C-alpha positions in Angstrom: -49.1 -83.5 79.5 -50.4 -82.9 82.6 -51.8 -86.6 83.4 -48.2 -88.1 82.7 -48.2 -89.3 86.5 -51.2 -90.9 85.8 -50.0 -93.1 82.9 -49.5 -96.8 84.0 -52.3 -95.8 86.6 -54.3 -95.3 83.2 -53.0 -98.2 81.7 -53.6 -100.8 84.4 -57.5 -99.8 84.3 -57.6 -100.3 80.9 -56.1 -103.4 81.2 -58.6 -104.8 84.0 -61.4 -103.4 81.9 -60.6 -104.6 78.5 -59.1 -108.3 79.8 -61.5 -111.2 79.4 -60.1 -114.5 80.5 -56.2 -115.1 80.0 -54.8 -113.6 77.2 -51.7 -114.6 75.2 -49.3 -112.7 73.5 -48.5 -113.6 70.0 -45.3 -115.5 69.4 -42.2 -112.8 69.6 -40.0 -112.2 65.8 -37.4 -110.5 65.3 -36.0 -108.8 62.0 -32.8 -107.5 60.9 -33.3 -104.4 59.5 -29.8 -103.3 58.4 -27.7 -100.6 59.1 -29.2 -97.8 60.8 -28.3 -93.5 61.5 -29.5 -92.4 64.9 -29.2 -89.1 66.6 -25.9 -90.2 68.2 -24.3 -92.2 65.3 -24.8 -95.0 63.0 -25.5 -98.7 64.1 -24.3 -101.2 61.9 -27.3 -103.7 62.7 -30.6 -103.0 64.4 -33.3 -106.1 65.1 -36.5 -105.1 65.8 -38.8 -107.2 67.8 -42.7 -107.2 67.1 -45.8 -109.1 67.2 -48.9 -110.0 64.6 -52.3 -110.7 65.9 -55.7 -111.0 63.7 -56.1 -112.0 60.0 -55.1 -109.4 57.3 -57.8 -108.0 54.7 -57.3 -108.8 51.0 -57.2 -105.1 50.4 -55.1 -105.0 53.7 -57.4 -102.0 54.7 -57.2 -102.9 58.5 -53.6 -102.8 59.7 -53.1 -101.4 63.2 -49.8 -100.4 64.4 -49.6 -100.4 68.3 -46.5 -98.9 69.9 -45.0 -99.7 73.1 -44.1 -97.0 76.3 -41.4 -96.1 78.2 -39.8 -99.7 79.3 -42.7 -101.3 78.0 -42.3 -104.5 75.2 -45.1 -106.3 73.7 -45.6 -109.0 75.9 -46.7 -106.2 78.2 -49.6 -105.4 75.9 -51.0 -108.9 75.5 -54.1 -107.9 77.8 -55.2 -104.4 75.5 -55.2 -106.6 72.4 -57.4 -109.0 71.1 -61.3 -110.4 70.5 -63.0 -107.4 72.0 -60.6 -105.6 73.8 -59.1 -102.1 73.4 -57.7 -102.9 70.2 -60.1 -105.6 68.6 -58.6 -108.5 66.6 -61.7 -109.5 65.3 -61.9 -106.4 63.2 -58.3 -105.4 63.2 -54.9 -106.8 62.3 -52.5 -105.6 64.6 -48.9 -105.1 64.6 -47.5 -104.1 67.9 -43.6 -103.2 67.6 -41.0 -103.1 70.1 -39.5 -99.7 70.4 -35.5 -99.0 70.5 -34.0 -99.6 73.2 -36.5 -101.7 75.0 -34.5 -104.9 75.4 -36.0 -106.6 72.6 -35.6 -104.5 69.8 -32.1 -103.5 69.5 -30.7 -101.6 72.6 -27.6 -101.0 74.8 -28.6 -104.4 76.7 -28.2 -106.3 74.1 -25.9 -105.1 71.4 -23.1 -107.3 70.7 -21.4 -104.7 68.9 -22.2 -101.3 70.5 -23.1 -102.9 74.2 -23.8 -100.0 77.4 -23.6 -96.6 76.4 -21.3 -97.3 73.5 -24.8 -97.7 71.7 -25.3 -94.7 70.0 -28.3 -92.2 71.6 -31.5 -92.4 69.7 -34.5 -90.4 69.8 -38.3 -90.8 69.0 -38.0 -90.3 65.2 -35.1 -92.8 65.2 -37.7 -95.7 66.5 -40.3 -94.4 64.2 -38.1 -94.5 61.4 -36.9 -98.2 62.2 -40.8 -98.9 62.8 -41.3 -97.5 59.0 -38.6 -99.3 57.2 -39.8 -103.2 59.0 -43.6 -102.3 58.0 -42.4 -101.1 54.1 -39.7 -103.0 53.6 -40.2 -106.4 55.0 -44.0 -107.0 55.9 -45.3 -105.5 52.9 -47.2 -102.8 54.6 -47.6 -99.1 53.3 -50.8 -98.0 55.0 -52.6 -98.6 58.8 -56.2 -97.5 59.5 -54.5 -95.9 63.0 -51.7 -96.2 64.8 -52.0 -96.5 68.9 -49.9 -95.6 71.5 -49.6 -95.2 75.4 -47.4 -92.5 77.1 -43.9 -93.0 75.2 -45.9 -94.9 72.5 -48.1 -91.6 72.3 -45.1 -89.7 71.2 -44.4 -92.1 68.6 -47.7 -92.2 67.4 -47.4 -88.2 67.2 -44.2 -88.7 65.4 -45.5 -91.1 63.0 -47.9 -88.4 61.7 -45.4 -85.7 61.4 -42.6 -87.9 59.4 -45.0 -90.1 57.4 -48.5 -88.1 57.3 -50.1 -90.1 55.0 -49.4 -93.5 56.4 -52.0 -94.0 58.7 -55.8 -92.4 58.8 -56.0 -92.3 62.0 -53.6 -91.5 65.2 -54.5 -92.4 68.7 -52.4 -90.7 71.9 -53.2 -91.9 75.0 -51.0 -90.0 77.4 -49.0 -88.6 75.5 -47.4 -85.3 74.4 -46.6 -83.6 71.4 -44.4 -81.0 73.5 -42.7 -82.4 76.8 -44.1 -80.1 79.5 -42.1 -78.6 82.1 -43.0 -81.4 84.9 -42.4 -83.8 82.6 -38.6 -82.5 81.8 -38.2 -82.4 85.3 -39.0 -85.7 86.1 -37.9 -87.4 83.3 -34.2 -85.5 84.2 -34.4 -86.1 87.7 -34.5 -90.0 87.1 -31.4 -89.6 84.6 -29.6 -87.8 87.4 -30.5 -90.9 89.7 -28.8 -92.8 87.4 -25.9 -91.1 86.7 -25.4 -90.6 90.5 -25.7 -94.1 91.6 -22.5 -95.3 93.1 -21.2 -97.8 90.7 -23.1 -96.3 87.6 -19.1 -96.0 86.0 -20.9 -94.5 82.5 -22.6 -97.5 82.2 -20.5 -99.9 82.9 -22.1 -101.1 86.1 -20.7 -104.5 87.4 -23.1 -107.3 88.6 -24.8 -106.4 91.9 -25.1 -102.0 91.0 -28.4 -100.9 93.0 -29.7 -98.0 91.9 -31.4 -97.0 94.9 -32.9 -93.7 94.0 -34.2 -94.6 90.7 -37.5 -96.4 91.5 -37.7 -93.8 94.5 -37.4 -91.1 92.1 -39.8 -92.7 89.1 -42.9 -93.5 91.7 -42.5 -90.2 93.2 -43.2 -88.6 89.7 -45.8 -91.0 88.7 -48.4 -91.7 91.7 -50.5 -89.3 93.8 -49.2 -88.3 97.0 -52.5 -90.2 98.5 -51.6 -93.4 96.2 -47.8 -93.0 98.2 -49.4 -92.7 101.5 -51.6 -96.0 101.0 -47.9 -97.7 100.8 -49.1 -99.5 97.8 -46.0 -98.9 95.6 -42.2 -99.8 96.9 -39.1 -98.0 97.0 -36.8 -100.6 97.5 -33.7 -100.9 96.0 -34.0 -101.8 92.0 -31.4 -105.1 92.2 -28.5 -105.1 89.8 -28.7 -102.9 87.3 -32.8 -103.6 86.9 -35.9 -101.5 87.4 -39.2 -102.9 88.2 -40.8 -101.3 84.9 -43.5 -102.8 83.1 -47.2 -103.9 83.7 -46.1 -107.6 83.8 -43.4 -107.0 86.5 -40.5 -107.9 84.3 -37.4 -106.6 85.1 -35.9 -103.6 82.6 -32.3 -102.7 82.2 -31.2 -99.4 83.6 -28.9 -98.8 80.7 -31.8 -99.4 78.6 -34.0 -96.8 80.6 -31.6 -94.3 80.3 -30.8 -94.3 76.3 -35.2 -94.2 76.4 -35.2 -91.5 78.8 -32.6 -89.6 76.9 -35.0 -90.1 73.7 -38.3 -88.4 75.7 -36.3 -85.6 76.9 -35.3 -84.6 73.2 -38.3 -85.2 71.4 
């Protein structure tokens, strides 16, 4: 995944090129899919977030599933989904799904029964297993024309092809990888270490006001080219109170969620 550090920049370029006017995200929906066995153990309740766009064809042959990237939420995808955009809703019925651990679907930051690191470790496989259950059992969708994902979303798309090879006709992965390179693992493990070594981390039980000073700097150091950093367009200021300025919409992202999603990527 040689272009891993260009992922967010590629995404931003796509959003700019594909945006037409102001795009409003479809309504956020959530479904309780029941208990889920994951890599690190079983969670008794897992809610999944999703949004739908477009019109489902009578023969249901126009479904496109869009997965989320690291620290991404379906609300961040609004400008890549819509009429005439990257995923054209004039043609496709789009189901955008919030990955486990993104703060919308069941996550360490929002689970009342398994908060923080009591929330079991999970993998890309667990994200896909949960998504398949939602589509097949709750939305009545047993086949998709395509599964589309960027970065960690691309990893999910590839995992779909392995676990459910007949589910989708096409898999589209953008700056995703079927196998992390040494560079990928170096970057992701450095971010995990920056979290674990932060004063106040306390195995995920950090208190209000805890700042993860090295995390944003470490992430940006691997993400952006030296020339871009030299232009001083990327800030390295401390992350506020257990959050990261992670997504395209500049919304904050819980550090404990970031930690668990990073673990999922390193174990892919």
